[in-house]
N, C-alpha and C positions, 0 to 999 in steps of 0.2 A: 261105244266103250269109253271113250274119253270123258263123256258127260257123266256117265255112271261113276267113274273114279272120282271126279271132282265132287259129286254128291256124297260119296263116302268120306272124303276128306273134310267137307263141311260139316257132316254130321259128327264126325270125330271131334272137331273143334267145338261145336255147340254142346255135345255131351260133356266135355270137360269144363263148361262155363267159362270158356276162354275167349269170347268174342272181343273182350277188352284188349287182348294181347295186341291186336293190330289197329287199335284205335288211338287217335291223337288226343291228348288231354291239355289243352292250353292252361297256362298258369300265370296269373299277374300278381306280382309282389312289390313291396315298397321298402326301401332302406331309409325312408323318410327324407326330408330336405337336408341337404349337405352330406347325404349317405351317413347320417348319424348312428344308424342302427346296424347291428349284425343280424343276419338271418341264418339259423340253423335249420336245414332243410332235408327232408327225407324223400327219396324218389318215390316210395310207395304211399307216403302219407301226406306229402306236401310240407307246408311251413310248420315247423315244430315249435320254434321260439323266435320272436323278434324282440331283441333287447339292446338297450343303449350300449354303444361301444365305450363310452366314457366311464370313468370310475376306478380304473386300475392302471398300474404302471408296469408291473412285471407279473409272470406266471411261471409256476413250477410244474414240470412234467411229473406225473404222479407215481410212476413205476419206481419201486423202492431202489432198483439198481440202475437208475438213470441219473445223469447229471444235467439234463436239458432245462434251460431257463430262457424264456423269451421275454420280449418287451412289447408293450402296446404301441407299435410303430404307427398304427393306423390313427391314433390320437395324438400324434406329435412327440411321443417319447423318444428320446435319443440316448445312446449309450456310447461312452468313450473308455477305452482302456487307459489306465494311468501309465505313461511311458517312462516315468523317471525314477521308478523303484518298485520294490515288492511290498508285502503287507507290513514290513517294518517301518515303512514310511507314512503310516496312517496319521500320525500326529503332526507330520511335517510336510504334508502334501502340498505341492507348489503347482498350482493350475495356471501359471502364466503361459499364454499362447494357446489356451483351450480351443479358441476359435479355429486354429489351424490342425487340431487333431482330427484324425479320420474316424467318423462315427461307425459303430458296428450295429448291423441289423440282423433280424432273423434270417435264416436260410429260406429262400423262396421254394425250395424243393423238398425240405425235410423238416417236420415239425420239432423233432428232438434236437435238431441243430440250431438252437436259439442264438440270440445276439451275444449272450454271455459265453457261448461256446465257440465263437468264430475265430478266436486265437488258438484253438486247440491244436496240438502237434500230434495227436493220436495218443492212444492208450499208452500210458496211464495219465497223460496230460489232457484234461477236458476243458481247457480254456480258462475257466475261473478258478480251477483247483486240480490237485493231483490225487490219483487213487492210491490208497494205502493198502498194500497187499496183506497186511496182518490184520487190520481192523475192518477192512473192506469199506471204510468211510472214504470220503473225498474231503481233502484239506485245502481250504482256499489259499492260493499263493499270489493272488492278484488283486489290485485295487481298481476301482471304476469311478467314473463320474456320470451320473445319470441325470438327464434333463427330464423332469417329471411332466406329468400331463398338464399341470397348471403352469409350466414354464419356468419353475424354479430349479436350481441346480443343487444336487446333493453328492457328497462323496459316499461310496458304497463298498462294502466288503461282504462277500459270501464267506463267512468264516469257515464254515464246514457243513457237510452233510452226513448225519449218523445214518448210514444206510440200513442198518438192521432195524432201526426205529422209524425209518422213513421221515427223518426230521431235519430241517434246515435251521441253521443259526445264522443270522445276518446282522450286520451293523450299518447304520447310515447316520449321517449328520450333515449340517450345513458345511460349506466349503471351508469356513473358518473354524470348524470344529464344534460350533455351538449345537445345542438340541440334538445331542447324540441319542439314538435309540438302539437298544439291543433287543432283538426279537427272535423267538423261536417259532417256527412254522411247522406245525404237525400236519403231514400230508395224508396220514393213514385214513382219516374219515372220508377222503375224496377219491379213493382209488378207482371208483367206478367211472370217473370222469378222466378226460385226457390231462387237464391242467386244474390247479387251484390258483386263483388270481389274488394279487395283493396290491393294495393302494399305499404307496409310501406317505402320500399327503395325509391320508386319514388313519394310517396304521391299522389297516383293516383287511381282513380276508374276505373275498367274494366268491361264492359258488354261483357261477353264471352259465354253466353249460347245462342243457336240458338232461333230464333223467331218461327221456325217450331216446331211442337210437336215431341217429341222423348221418347223412351221406356227405353233404356239401355245406360250407360256410360262405355266404355272401358277405364280404367285408372289405376293408382297406388294408393294403399291405404293401411291402417294398418288394419289388421285382425288377428284373433286368429289362430295360427298354433301350431302344436305339435312339441316340440324339442326332442332331442335324448334321453331324460330322460323321455319322455312321459308326460311332462308338457305342459300346454297350455300357449303360450307366444304370446305377440303382435309383429307382424312382417310385414315388408313391402312387399306387394304381387302385382302382376299385374293380373287384372281379370275384372269382370263385376259387376257394381253396378246398381241397378234398379231405374228408376225415381220414384219420390214420387207418391204413389198411384198404382204403377204398381203391378199386381199380377202375381205370377209365382209358379210352384212347380218343384220338382225334383225327378227323379226316377233312381236307380242305378241297374246295372246288368241286363239291358233289351236288347232285340234284335232289330234289324233295323226296324221291323214292329210294334213295340209297339206303340199304340196310345191310351191307355186307360187313358187319362188325368183326366177323372172325378173321378178316384178311389182314388185320394189323394186331400185333400183341398188345395186351393191356399193360399198363404200368401203375405204380402206386405213389407217383410223385404227388407232392402237395399242390403243385400249380399246373397239372396237366390240362385242366379246363381254363384256368387263368383269366386273362382280362382282354386279350387281343383279338376276340371275335367281334369287337366294336372299335370305332374310330370316330374322331371328330372331324367334320367336313368344315373347313374355314370358309368355303364359298357360301354355303347355306347357314353356317353357324349353328349346326345341329349334329346330333349324334346319328351315326349310320351303323346298323348292324349287318354283318355279313351272314345272310342266311344259307350261303353255300358251305359253311363250316357245320359239321355234324359231330357230336360226341356221343359215345357210348359208354355207359356207366354200369357196372356190375356191383350190385349191393351185397349185403351180408347173406341174403337168401339165394345168392347165385342167379337172381333175376337180372336180365340185361335190359337197359332202357336207352332208347335214343332220345338225344336232347339237342334241340336246335333253338337258339335265341332269336327273337323276332323283333324286339323293341327295346330301346333304352332312352328314356326321356332326359336324363340328366340330373344334376344335383338340385334343380329347383324343387323336385318332388321325390327323387330317388325312386321312381316307378320304372319297372322293366317287365318284360314278358317273355315267355319261352313256350315251345311246344315240346311235349314229351310223349313217348309211346313205349310200350314194353314190346321188345322184339324177340325175347327168349325167356320163358318161364320155367323154372325148375319144378314147379308144381304140375306142369301139363306134360302128359304122355301121348305122343301122336302115334296111332296105329298105321295110319297111312299119310304120306306126304306126297303131294303132287307138284313138281317144279316144272311147269309148262308141259313139255312132252315126256318128262322122265318121272316115273313113281317108283319109290322105294318103300318097303314095309317088311317087317315091323321097324319102327325107328322110335326110340332107341332099339338097337339090335341086341338080342339076348342069345347068341349062338349062331344065328344065321340072318341074312337079309335077302330079300327078293328084289330083283331089279327088273323093271318093265318099261318099254317105250310105249306110251299111251297110244291106243288106236293103231298098233302095228305089231301084231302077233308074230310076224315073220321078220322082224328087224334083224338085220345082219351088221356086225360091226365089232368094236372093241370096247371093253369096259375096264377101266383103271381105278384103283382105290389108292389114295395118297394121304398121308397124315398131314398135320397142320404146318410142319416144316417143309412140306413139298416132297418128301421122300415116298417113292412108290412102294406099296407093301403088297400090292396084288395086281395082276394083269391077265386078261383072259380074252378070248374071243366070245361074242355073244351072238346067239342064234335063237331069236324069240325070247321067251322069259328066261331069266338066269338067276341062279342062287349062289350066294357066296357064304362059305363057312367062316364066321368071325370069332369062333371060340378061342383061337389061338392069338388074337389080336389084343394089344394093351387097351384098357378102357381110355375113352376120350373122344375127341372130335376128328373125323376124317371127311374126305371128300370123295365122291363117286362121280366119275366122268364117263359118259357113254357117247361114242362118236362113230361116224363113217364119213363118206365123202359129201353126204348131204345134210348132216345133223351133228351138233355137238351140244351136249347138255350136261350140266353139273349140279349136283345136289349135296347137301351136307348130311352126314351120318354120325349118330352118336352111338359108340359102342360101350356097353355096360359089362 
């Protein structure tokens, strides 16, 4: 009987054209020497765009009612808030002691919290400006000094954002006031992208995000690391940032067969995958990848992928490798799922679910159904085959556990 059920499960998988769900798909990519390129990557399609990181200094979040402005910290851009006055000091800015000013960086966890927003005190103060409740625009109230990608320093004023027009007005000049530029940046043509990018040096807009959907960005960015004294410090790293809205989780110290992605909640932080799955070994003077770290990534289609990094060569080539496999697909409906000795069907459940211990029609024990928070929603004795009425349960993921003194088996159940 056990062999028969396994055949049914196999046929169900094949009939759904889902043999790839359980296969590993190694992928080798290159950020090029010196990690000079950004890679926009899709879990389902692979590399979407490999593009130079250079060429821009700042970028504007494209939502009409956002104030997010980031800097190109991966290419050496630095930002400083002017500490000695507000916008009325534009003509008289004194940058004496600039070297002692504290730089502002983009948030490592939230794309919208850019370097220009790090001094925010909360609504209506967004760091570089204050929200006007009458016009719904944001009026700049702060001055900045920006070290551009080419190493020059400029004073900078985000004059305002006309939210209804999705239009920024900015002003920048040399520190002595020479070469002043007043520029309007129309964000509307780029609202299908997360950001529109701008070069102060060239006074030029750059549309550098792919039109295709993507999940992860391999790049250089500032994150928190631990120094030799055990203190958390901001440091330039090379790693992975998640696209806005992407959900992922991380498991450490797990084996190659680990796939229990549901046991930890997903989050949508920018740096969930991050950089610290690799380290530099000073003894061998080479990079080491911790392949006992596994990530699970849920894309826009609600497909869940397992991601394990396997190789990182370093800045000489920028080449790295990872294994990925899809562990849950929204497009696949399983009529029968066999988890070792436990078989449940249909799954997803549409009103009921049958529970059976394979090769043991006379099994006696207990069956328990819990939700993903661990709360028990059903409990009963089981004597042979057992059927649970699920019509009154909320839709979502559950766990079915069958046990007695000799056996304990748990399987996942989806209720629709």
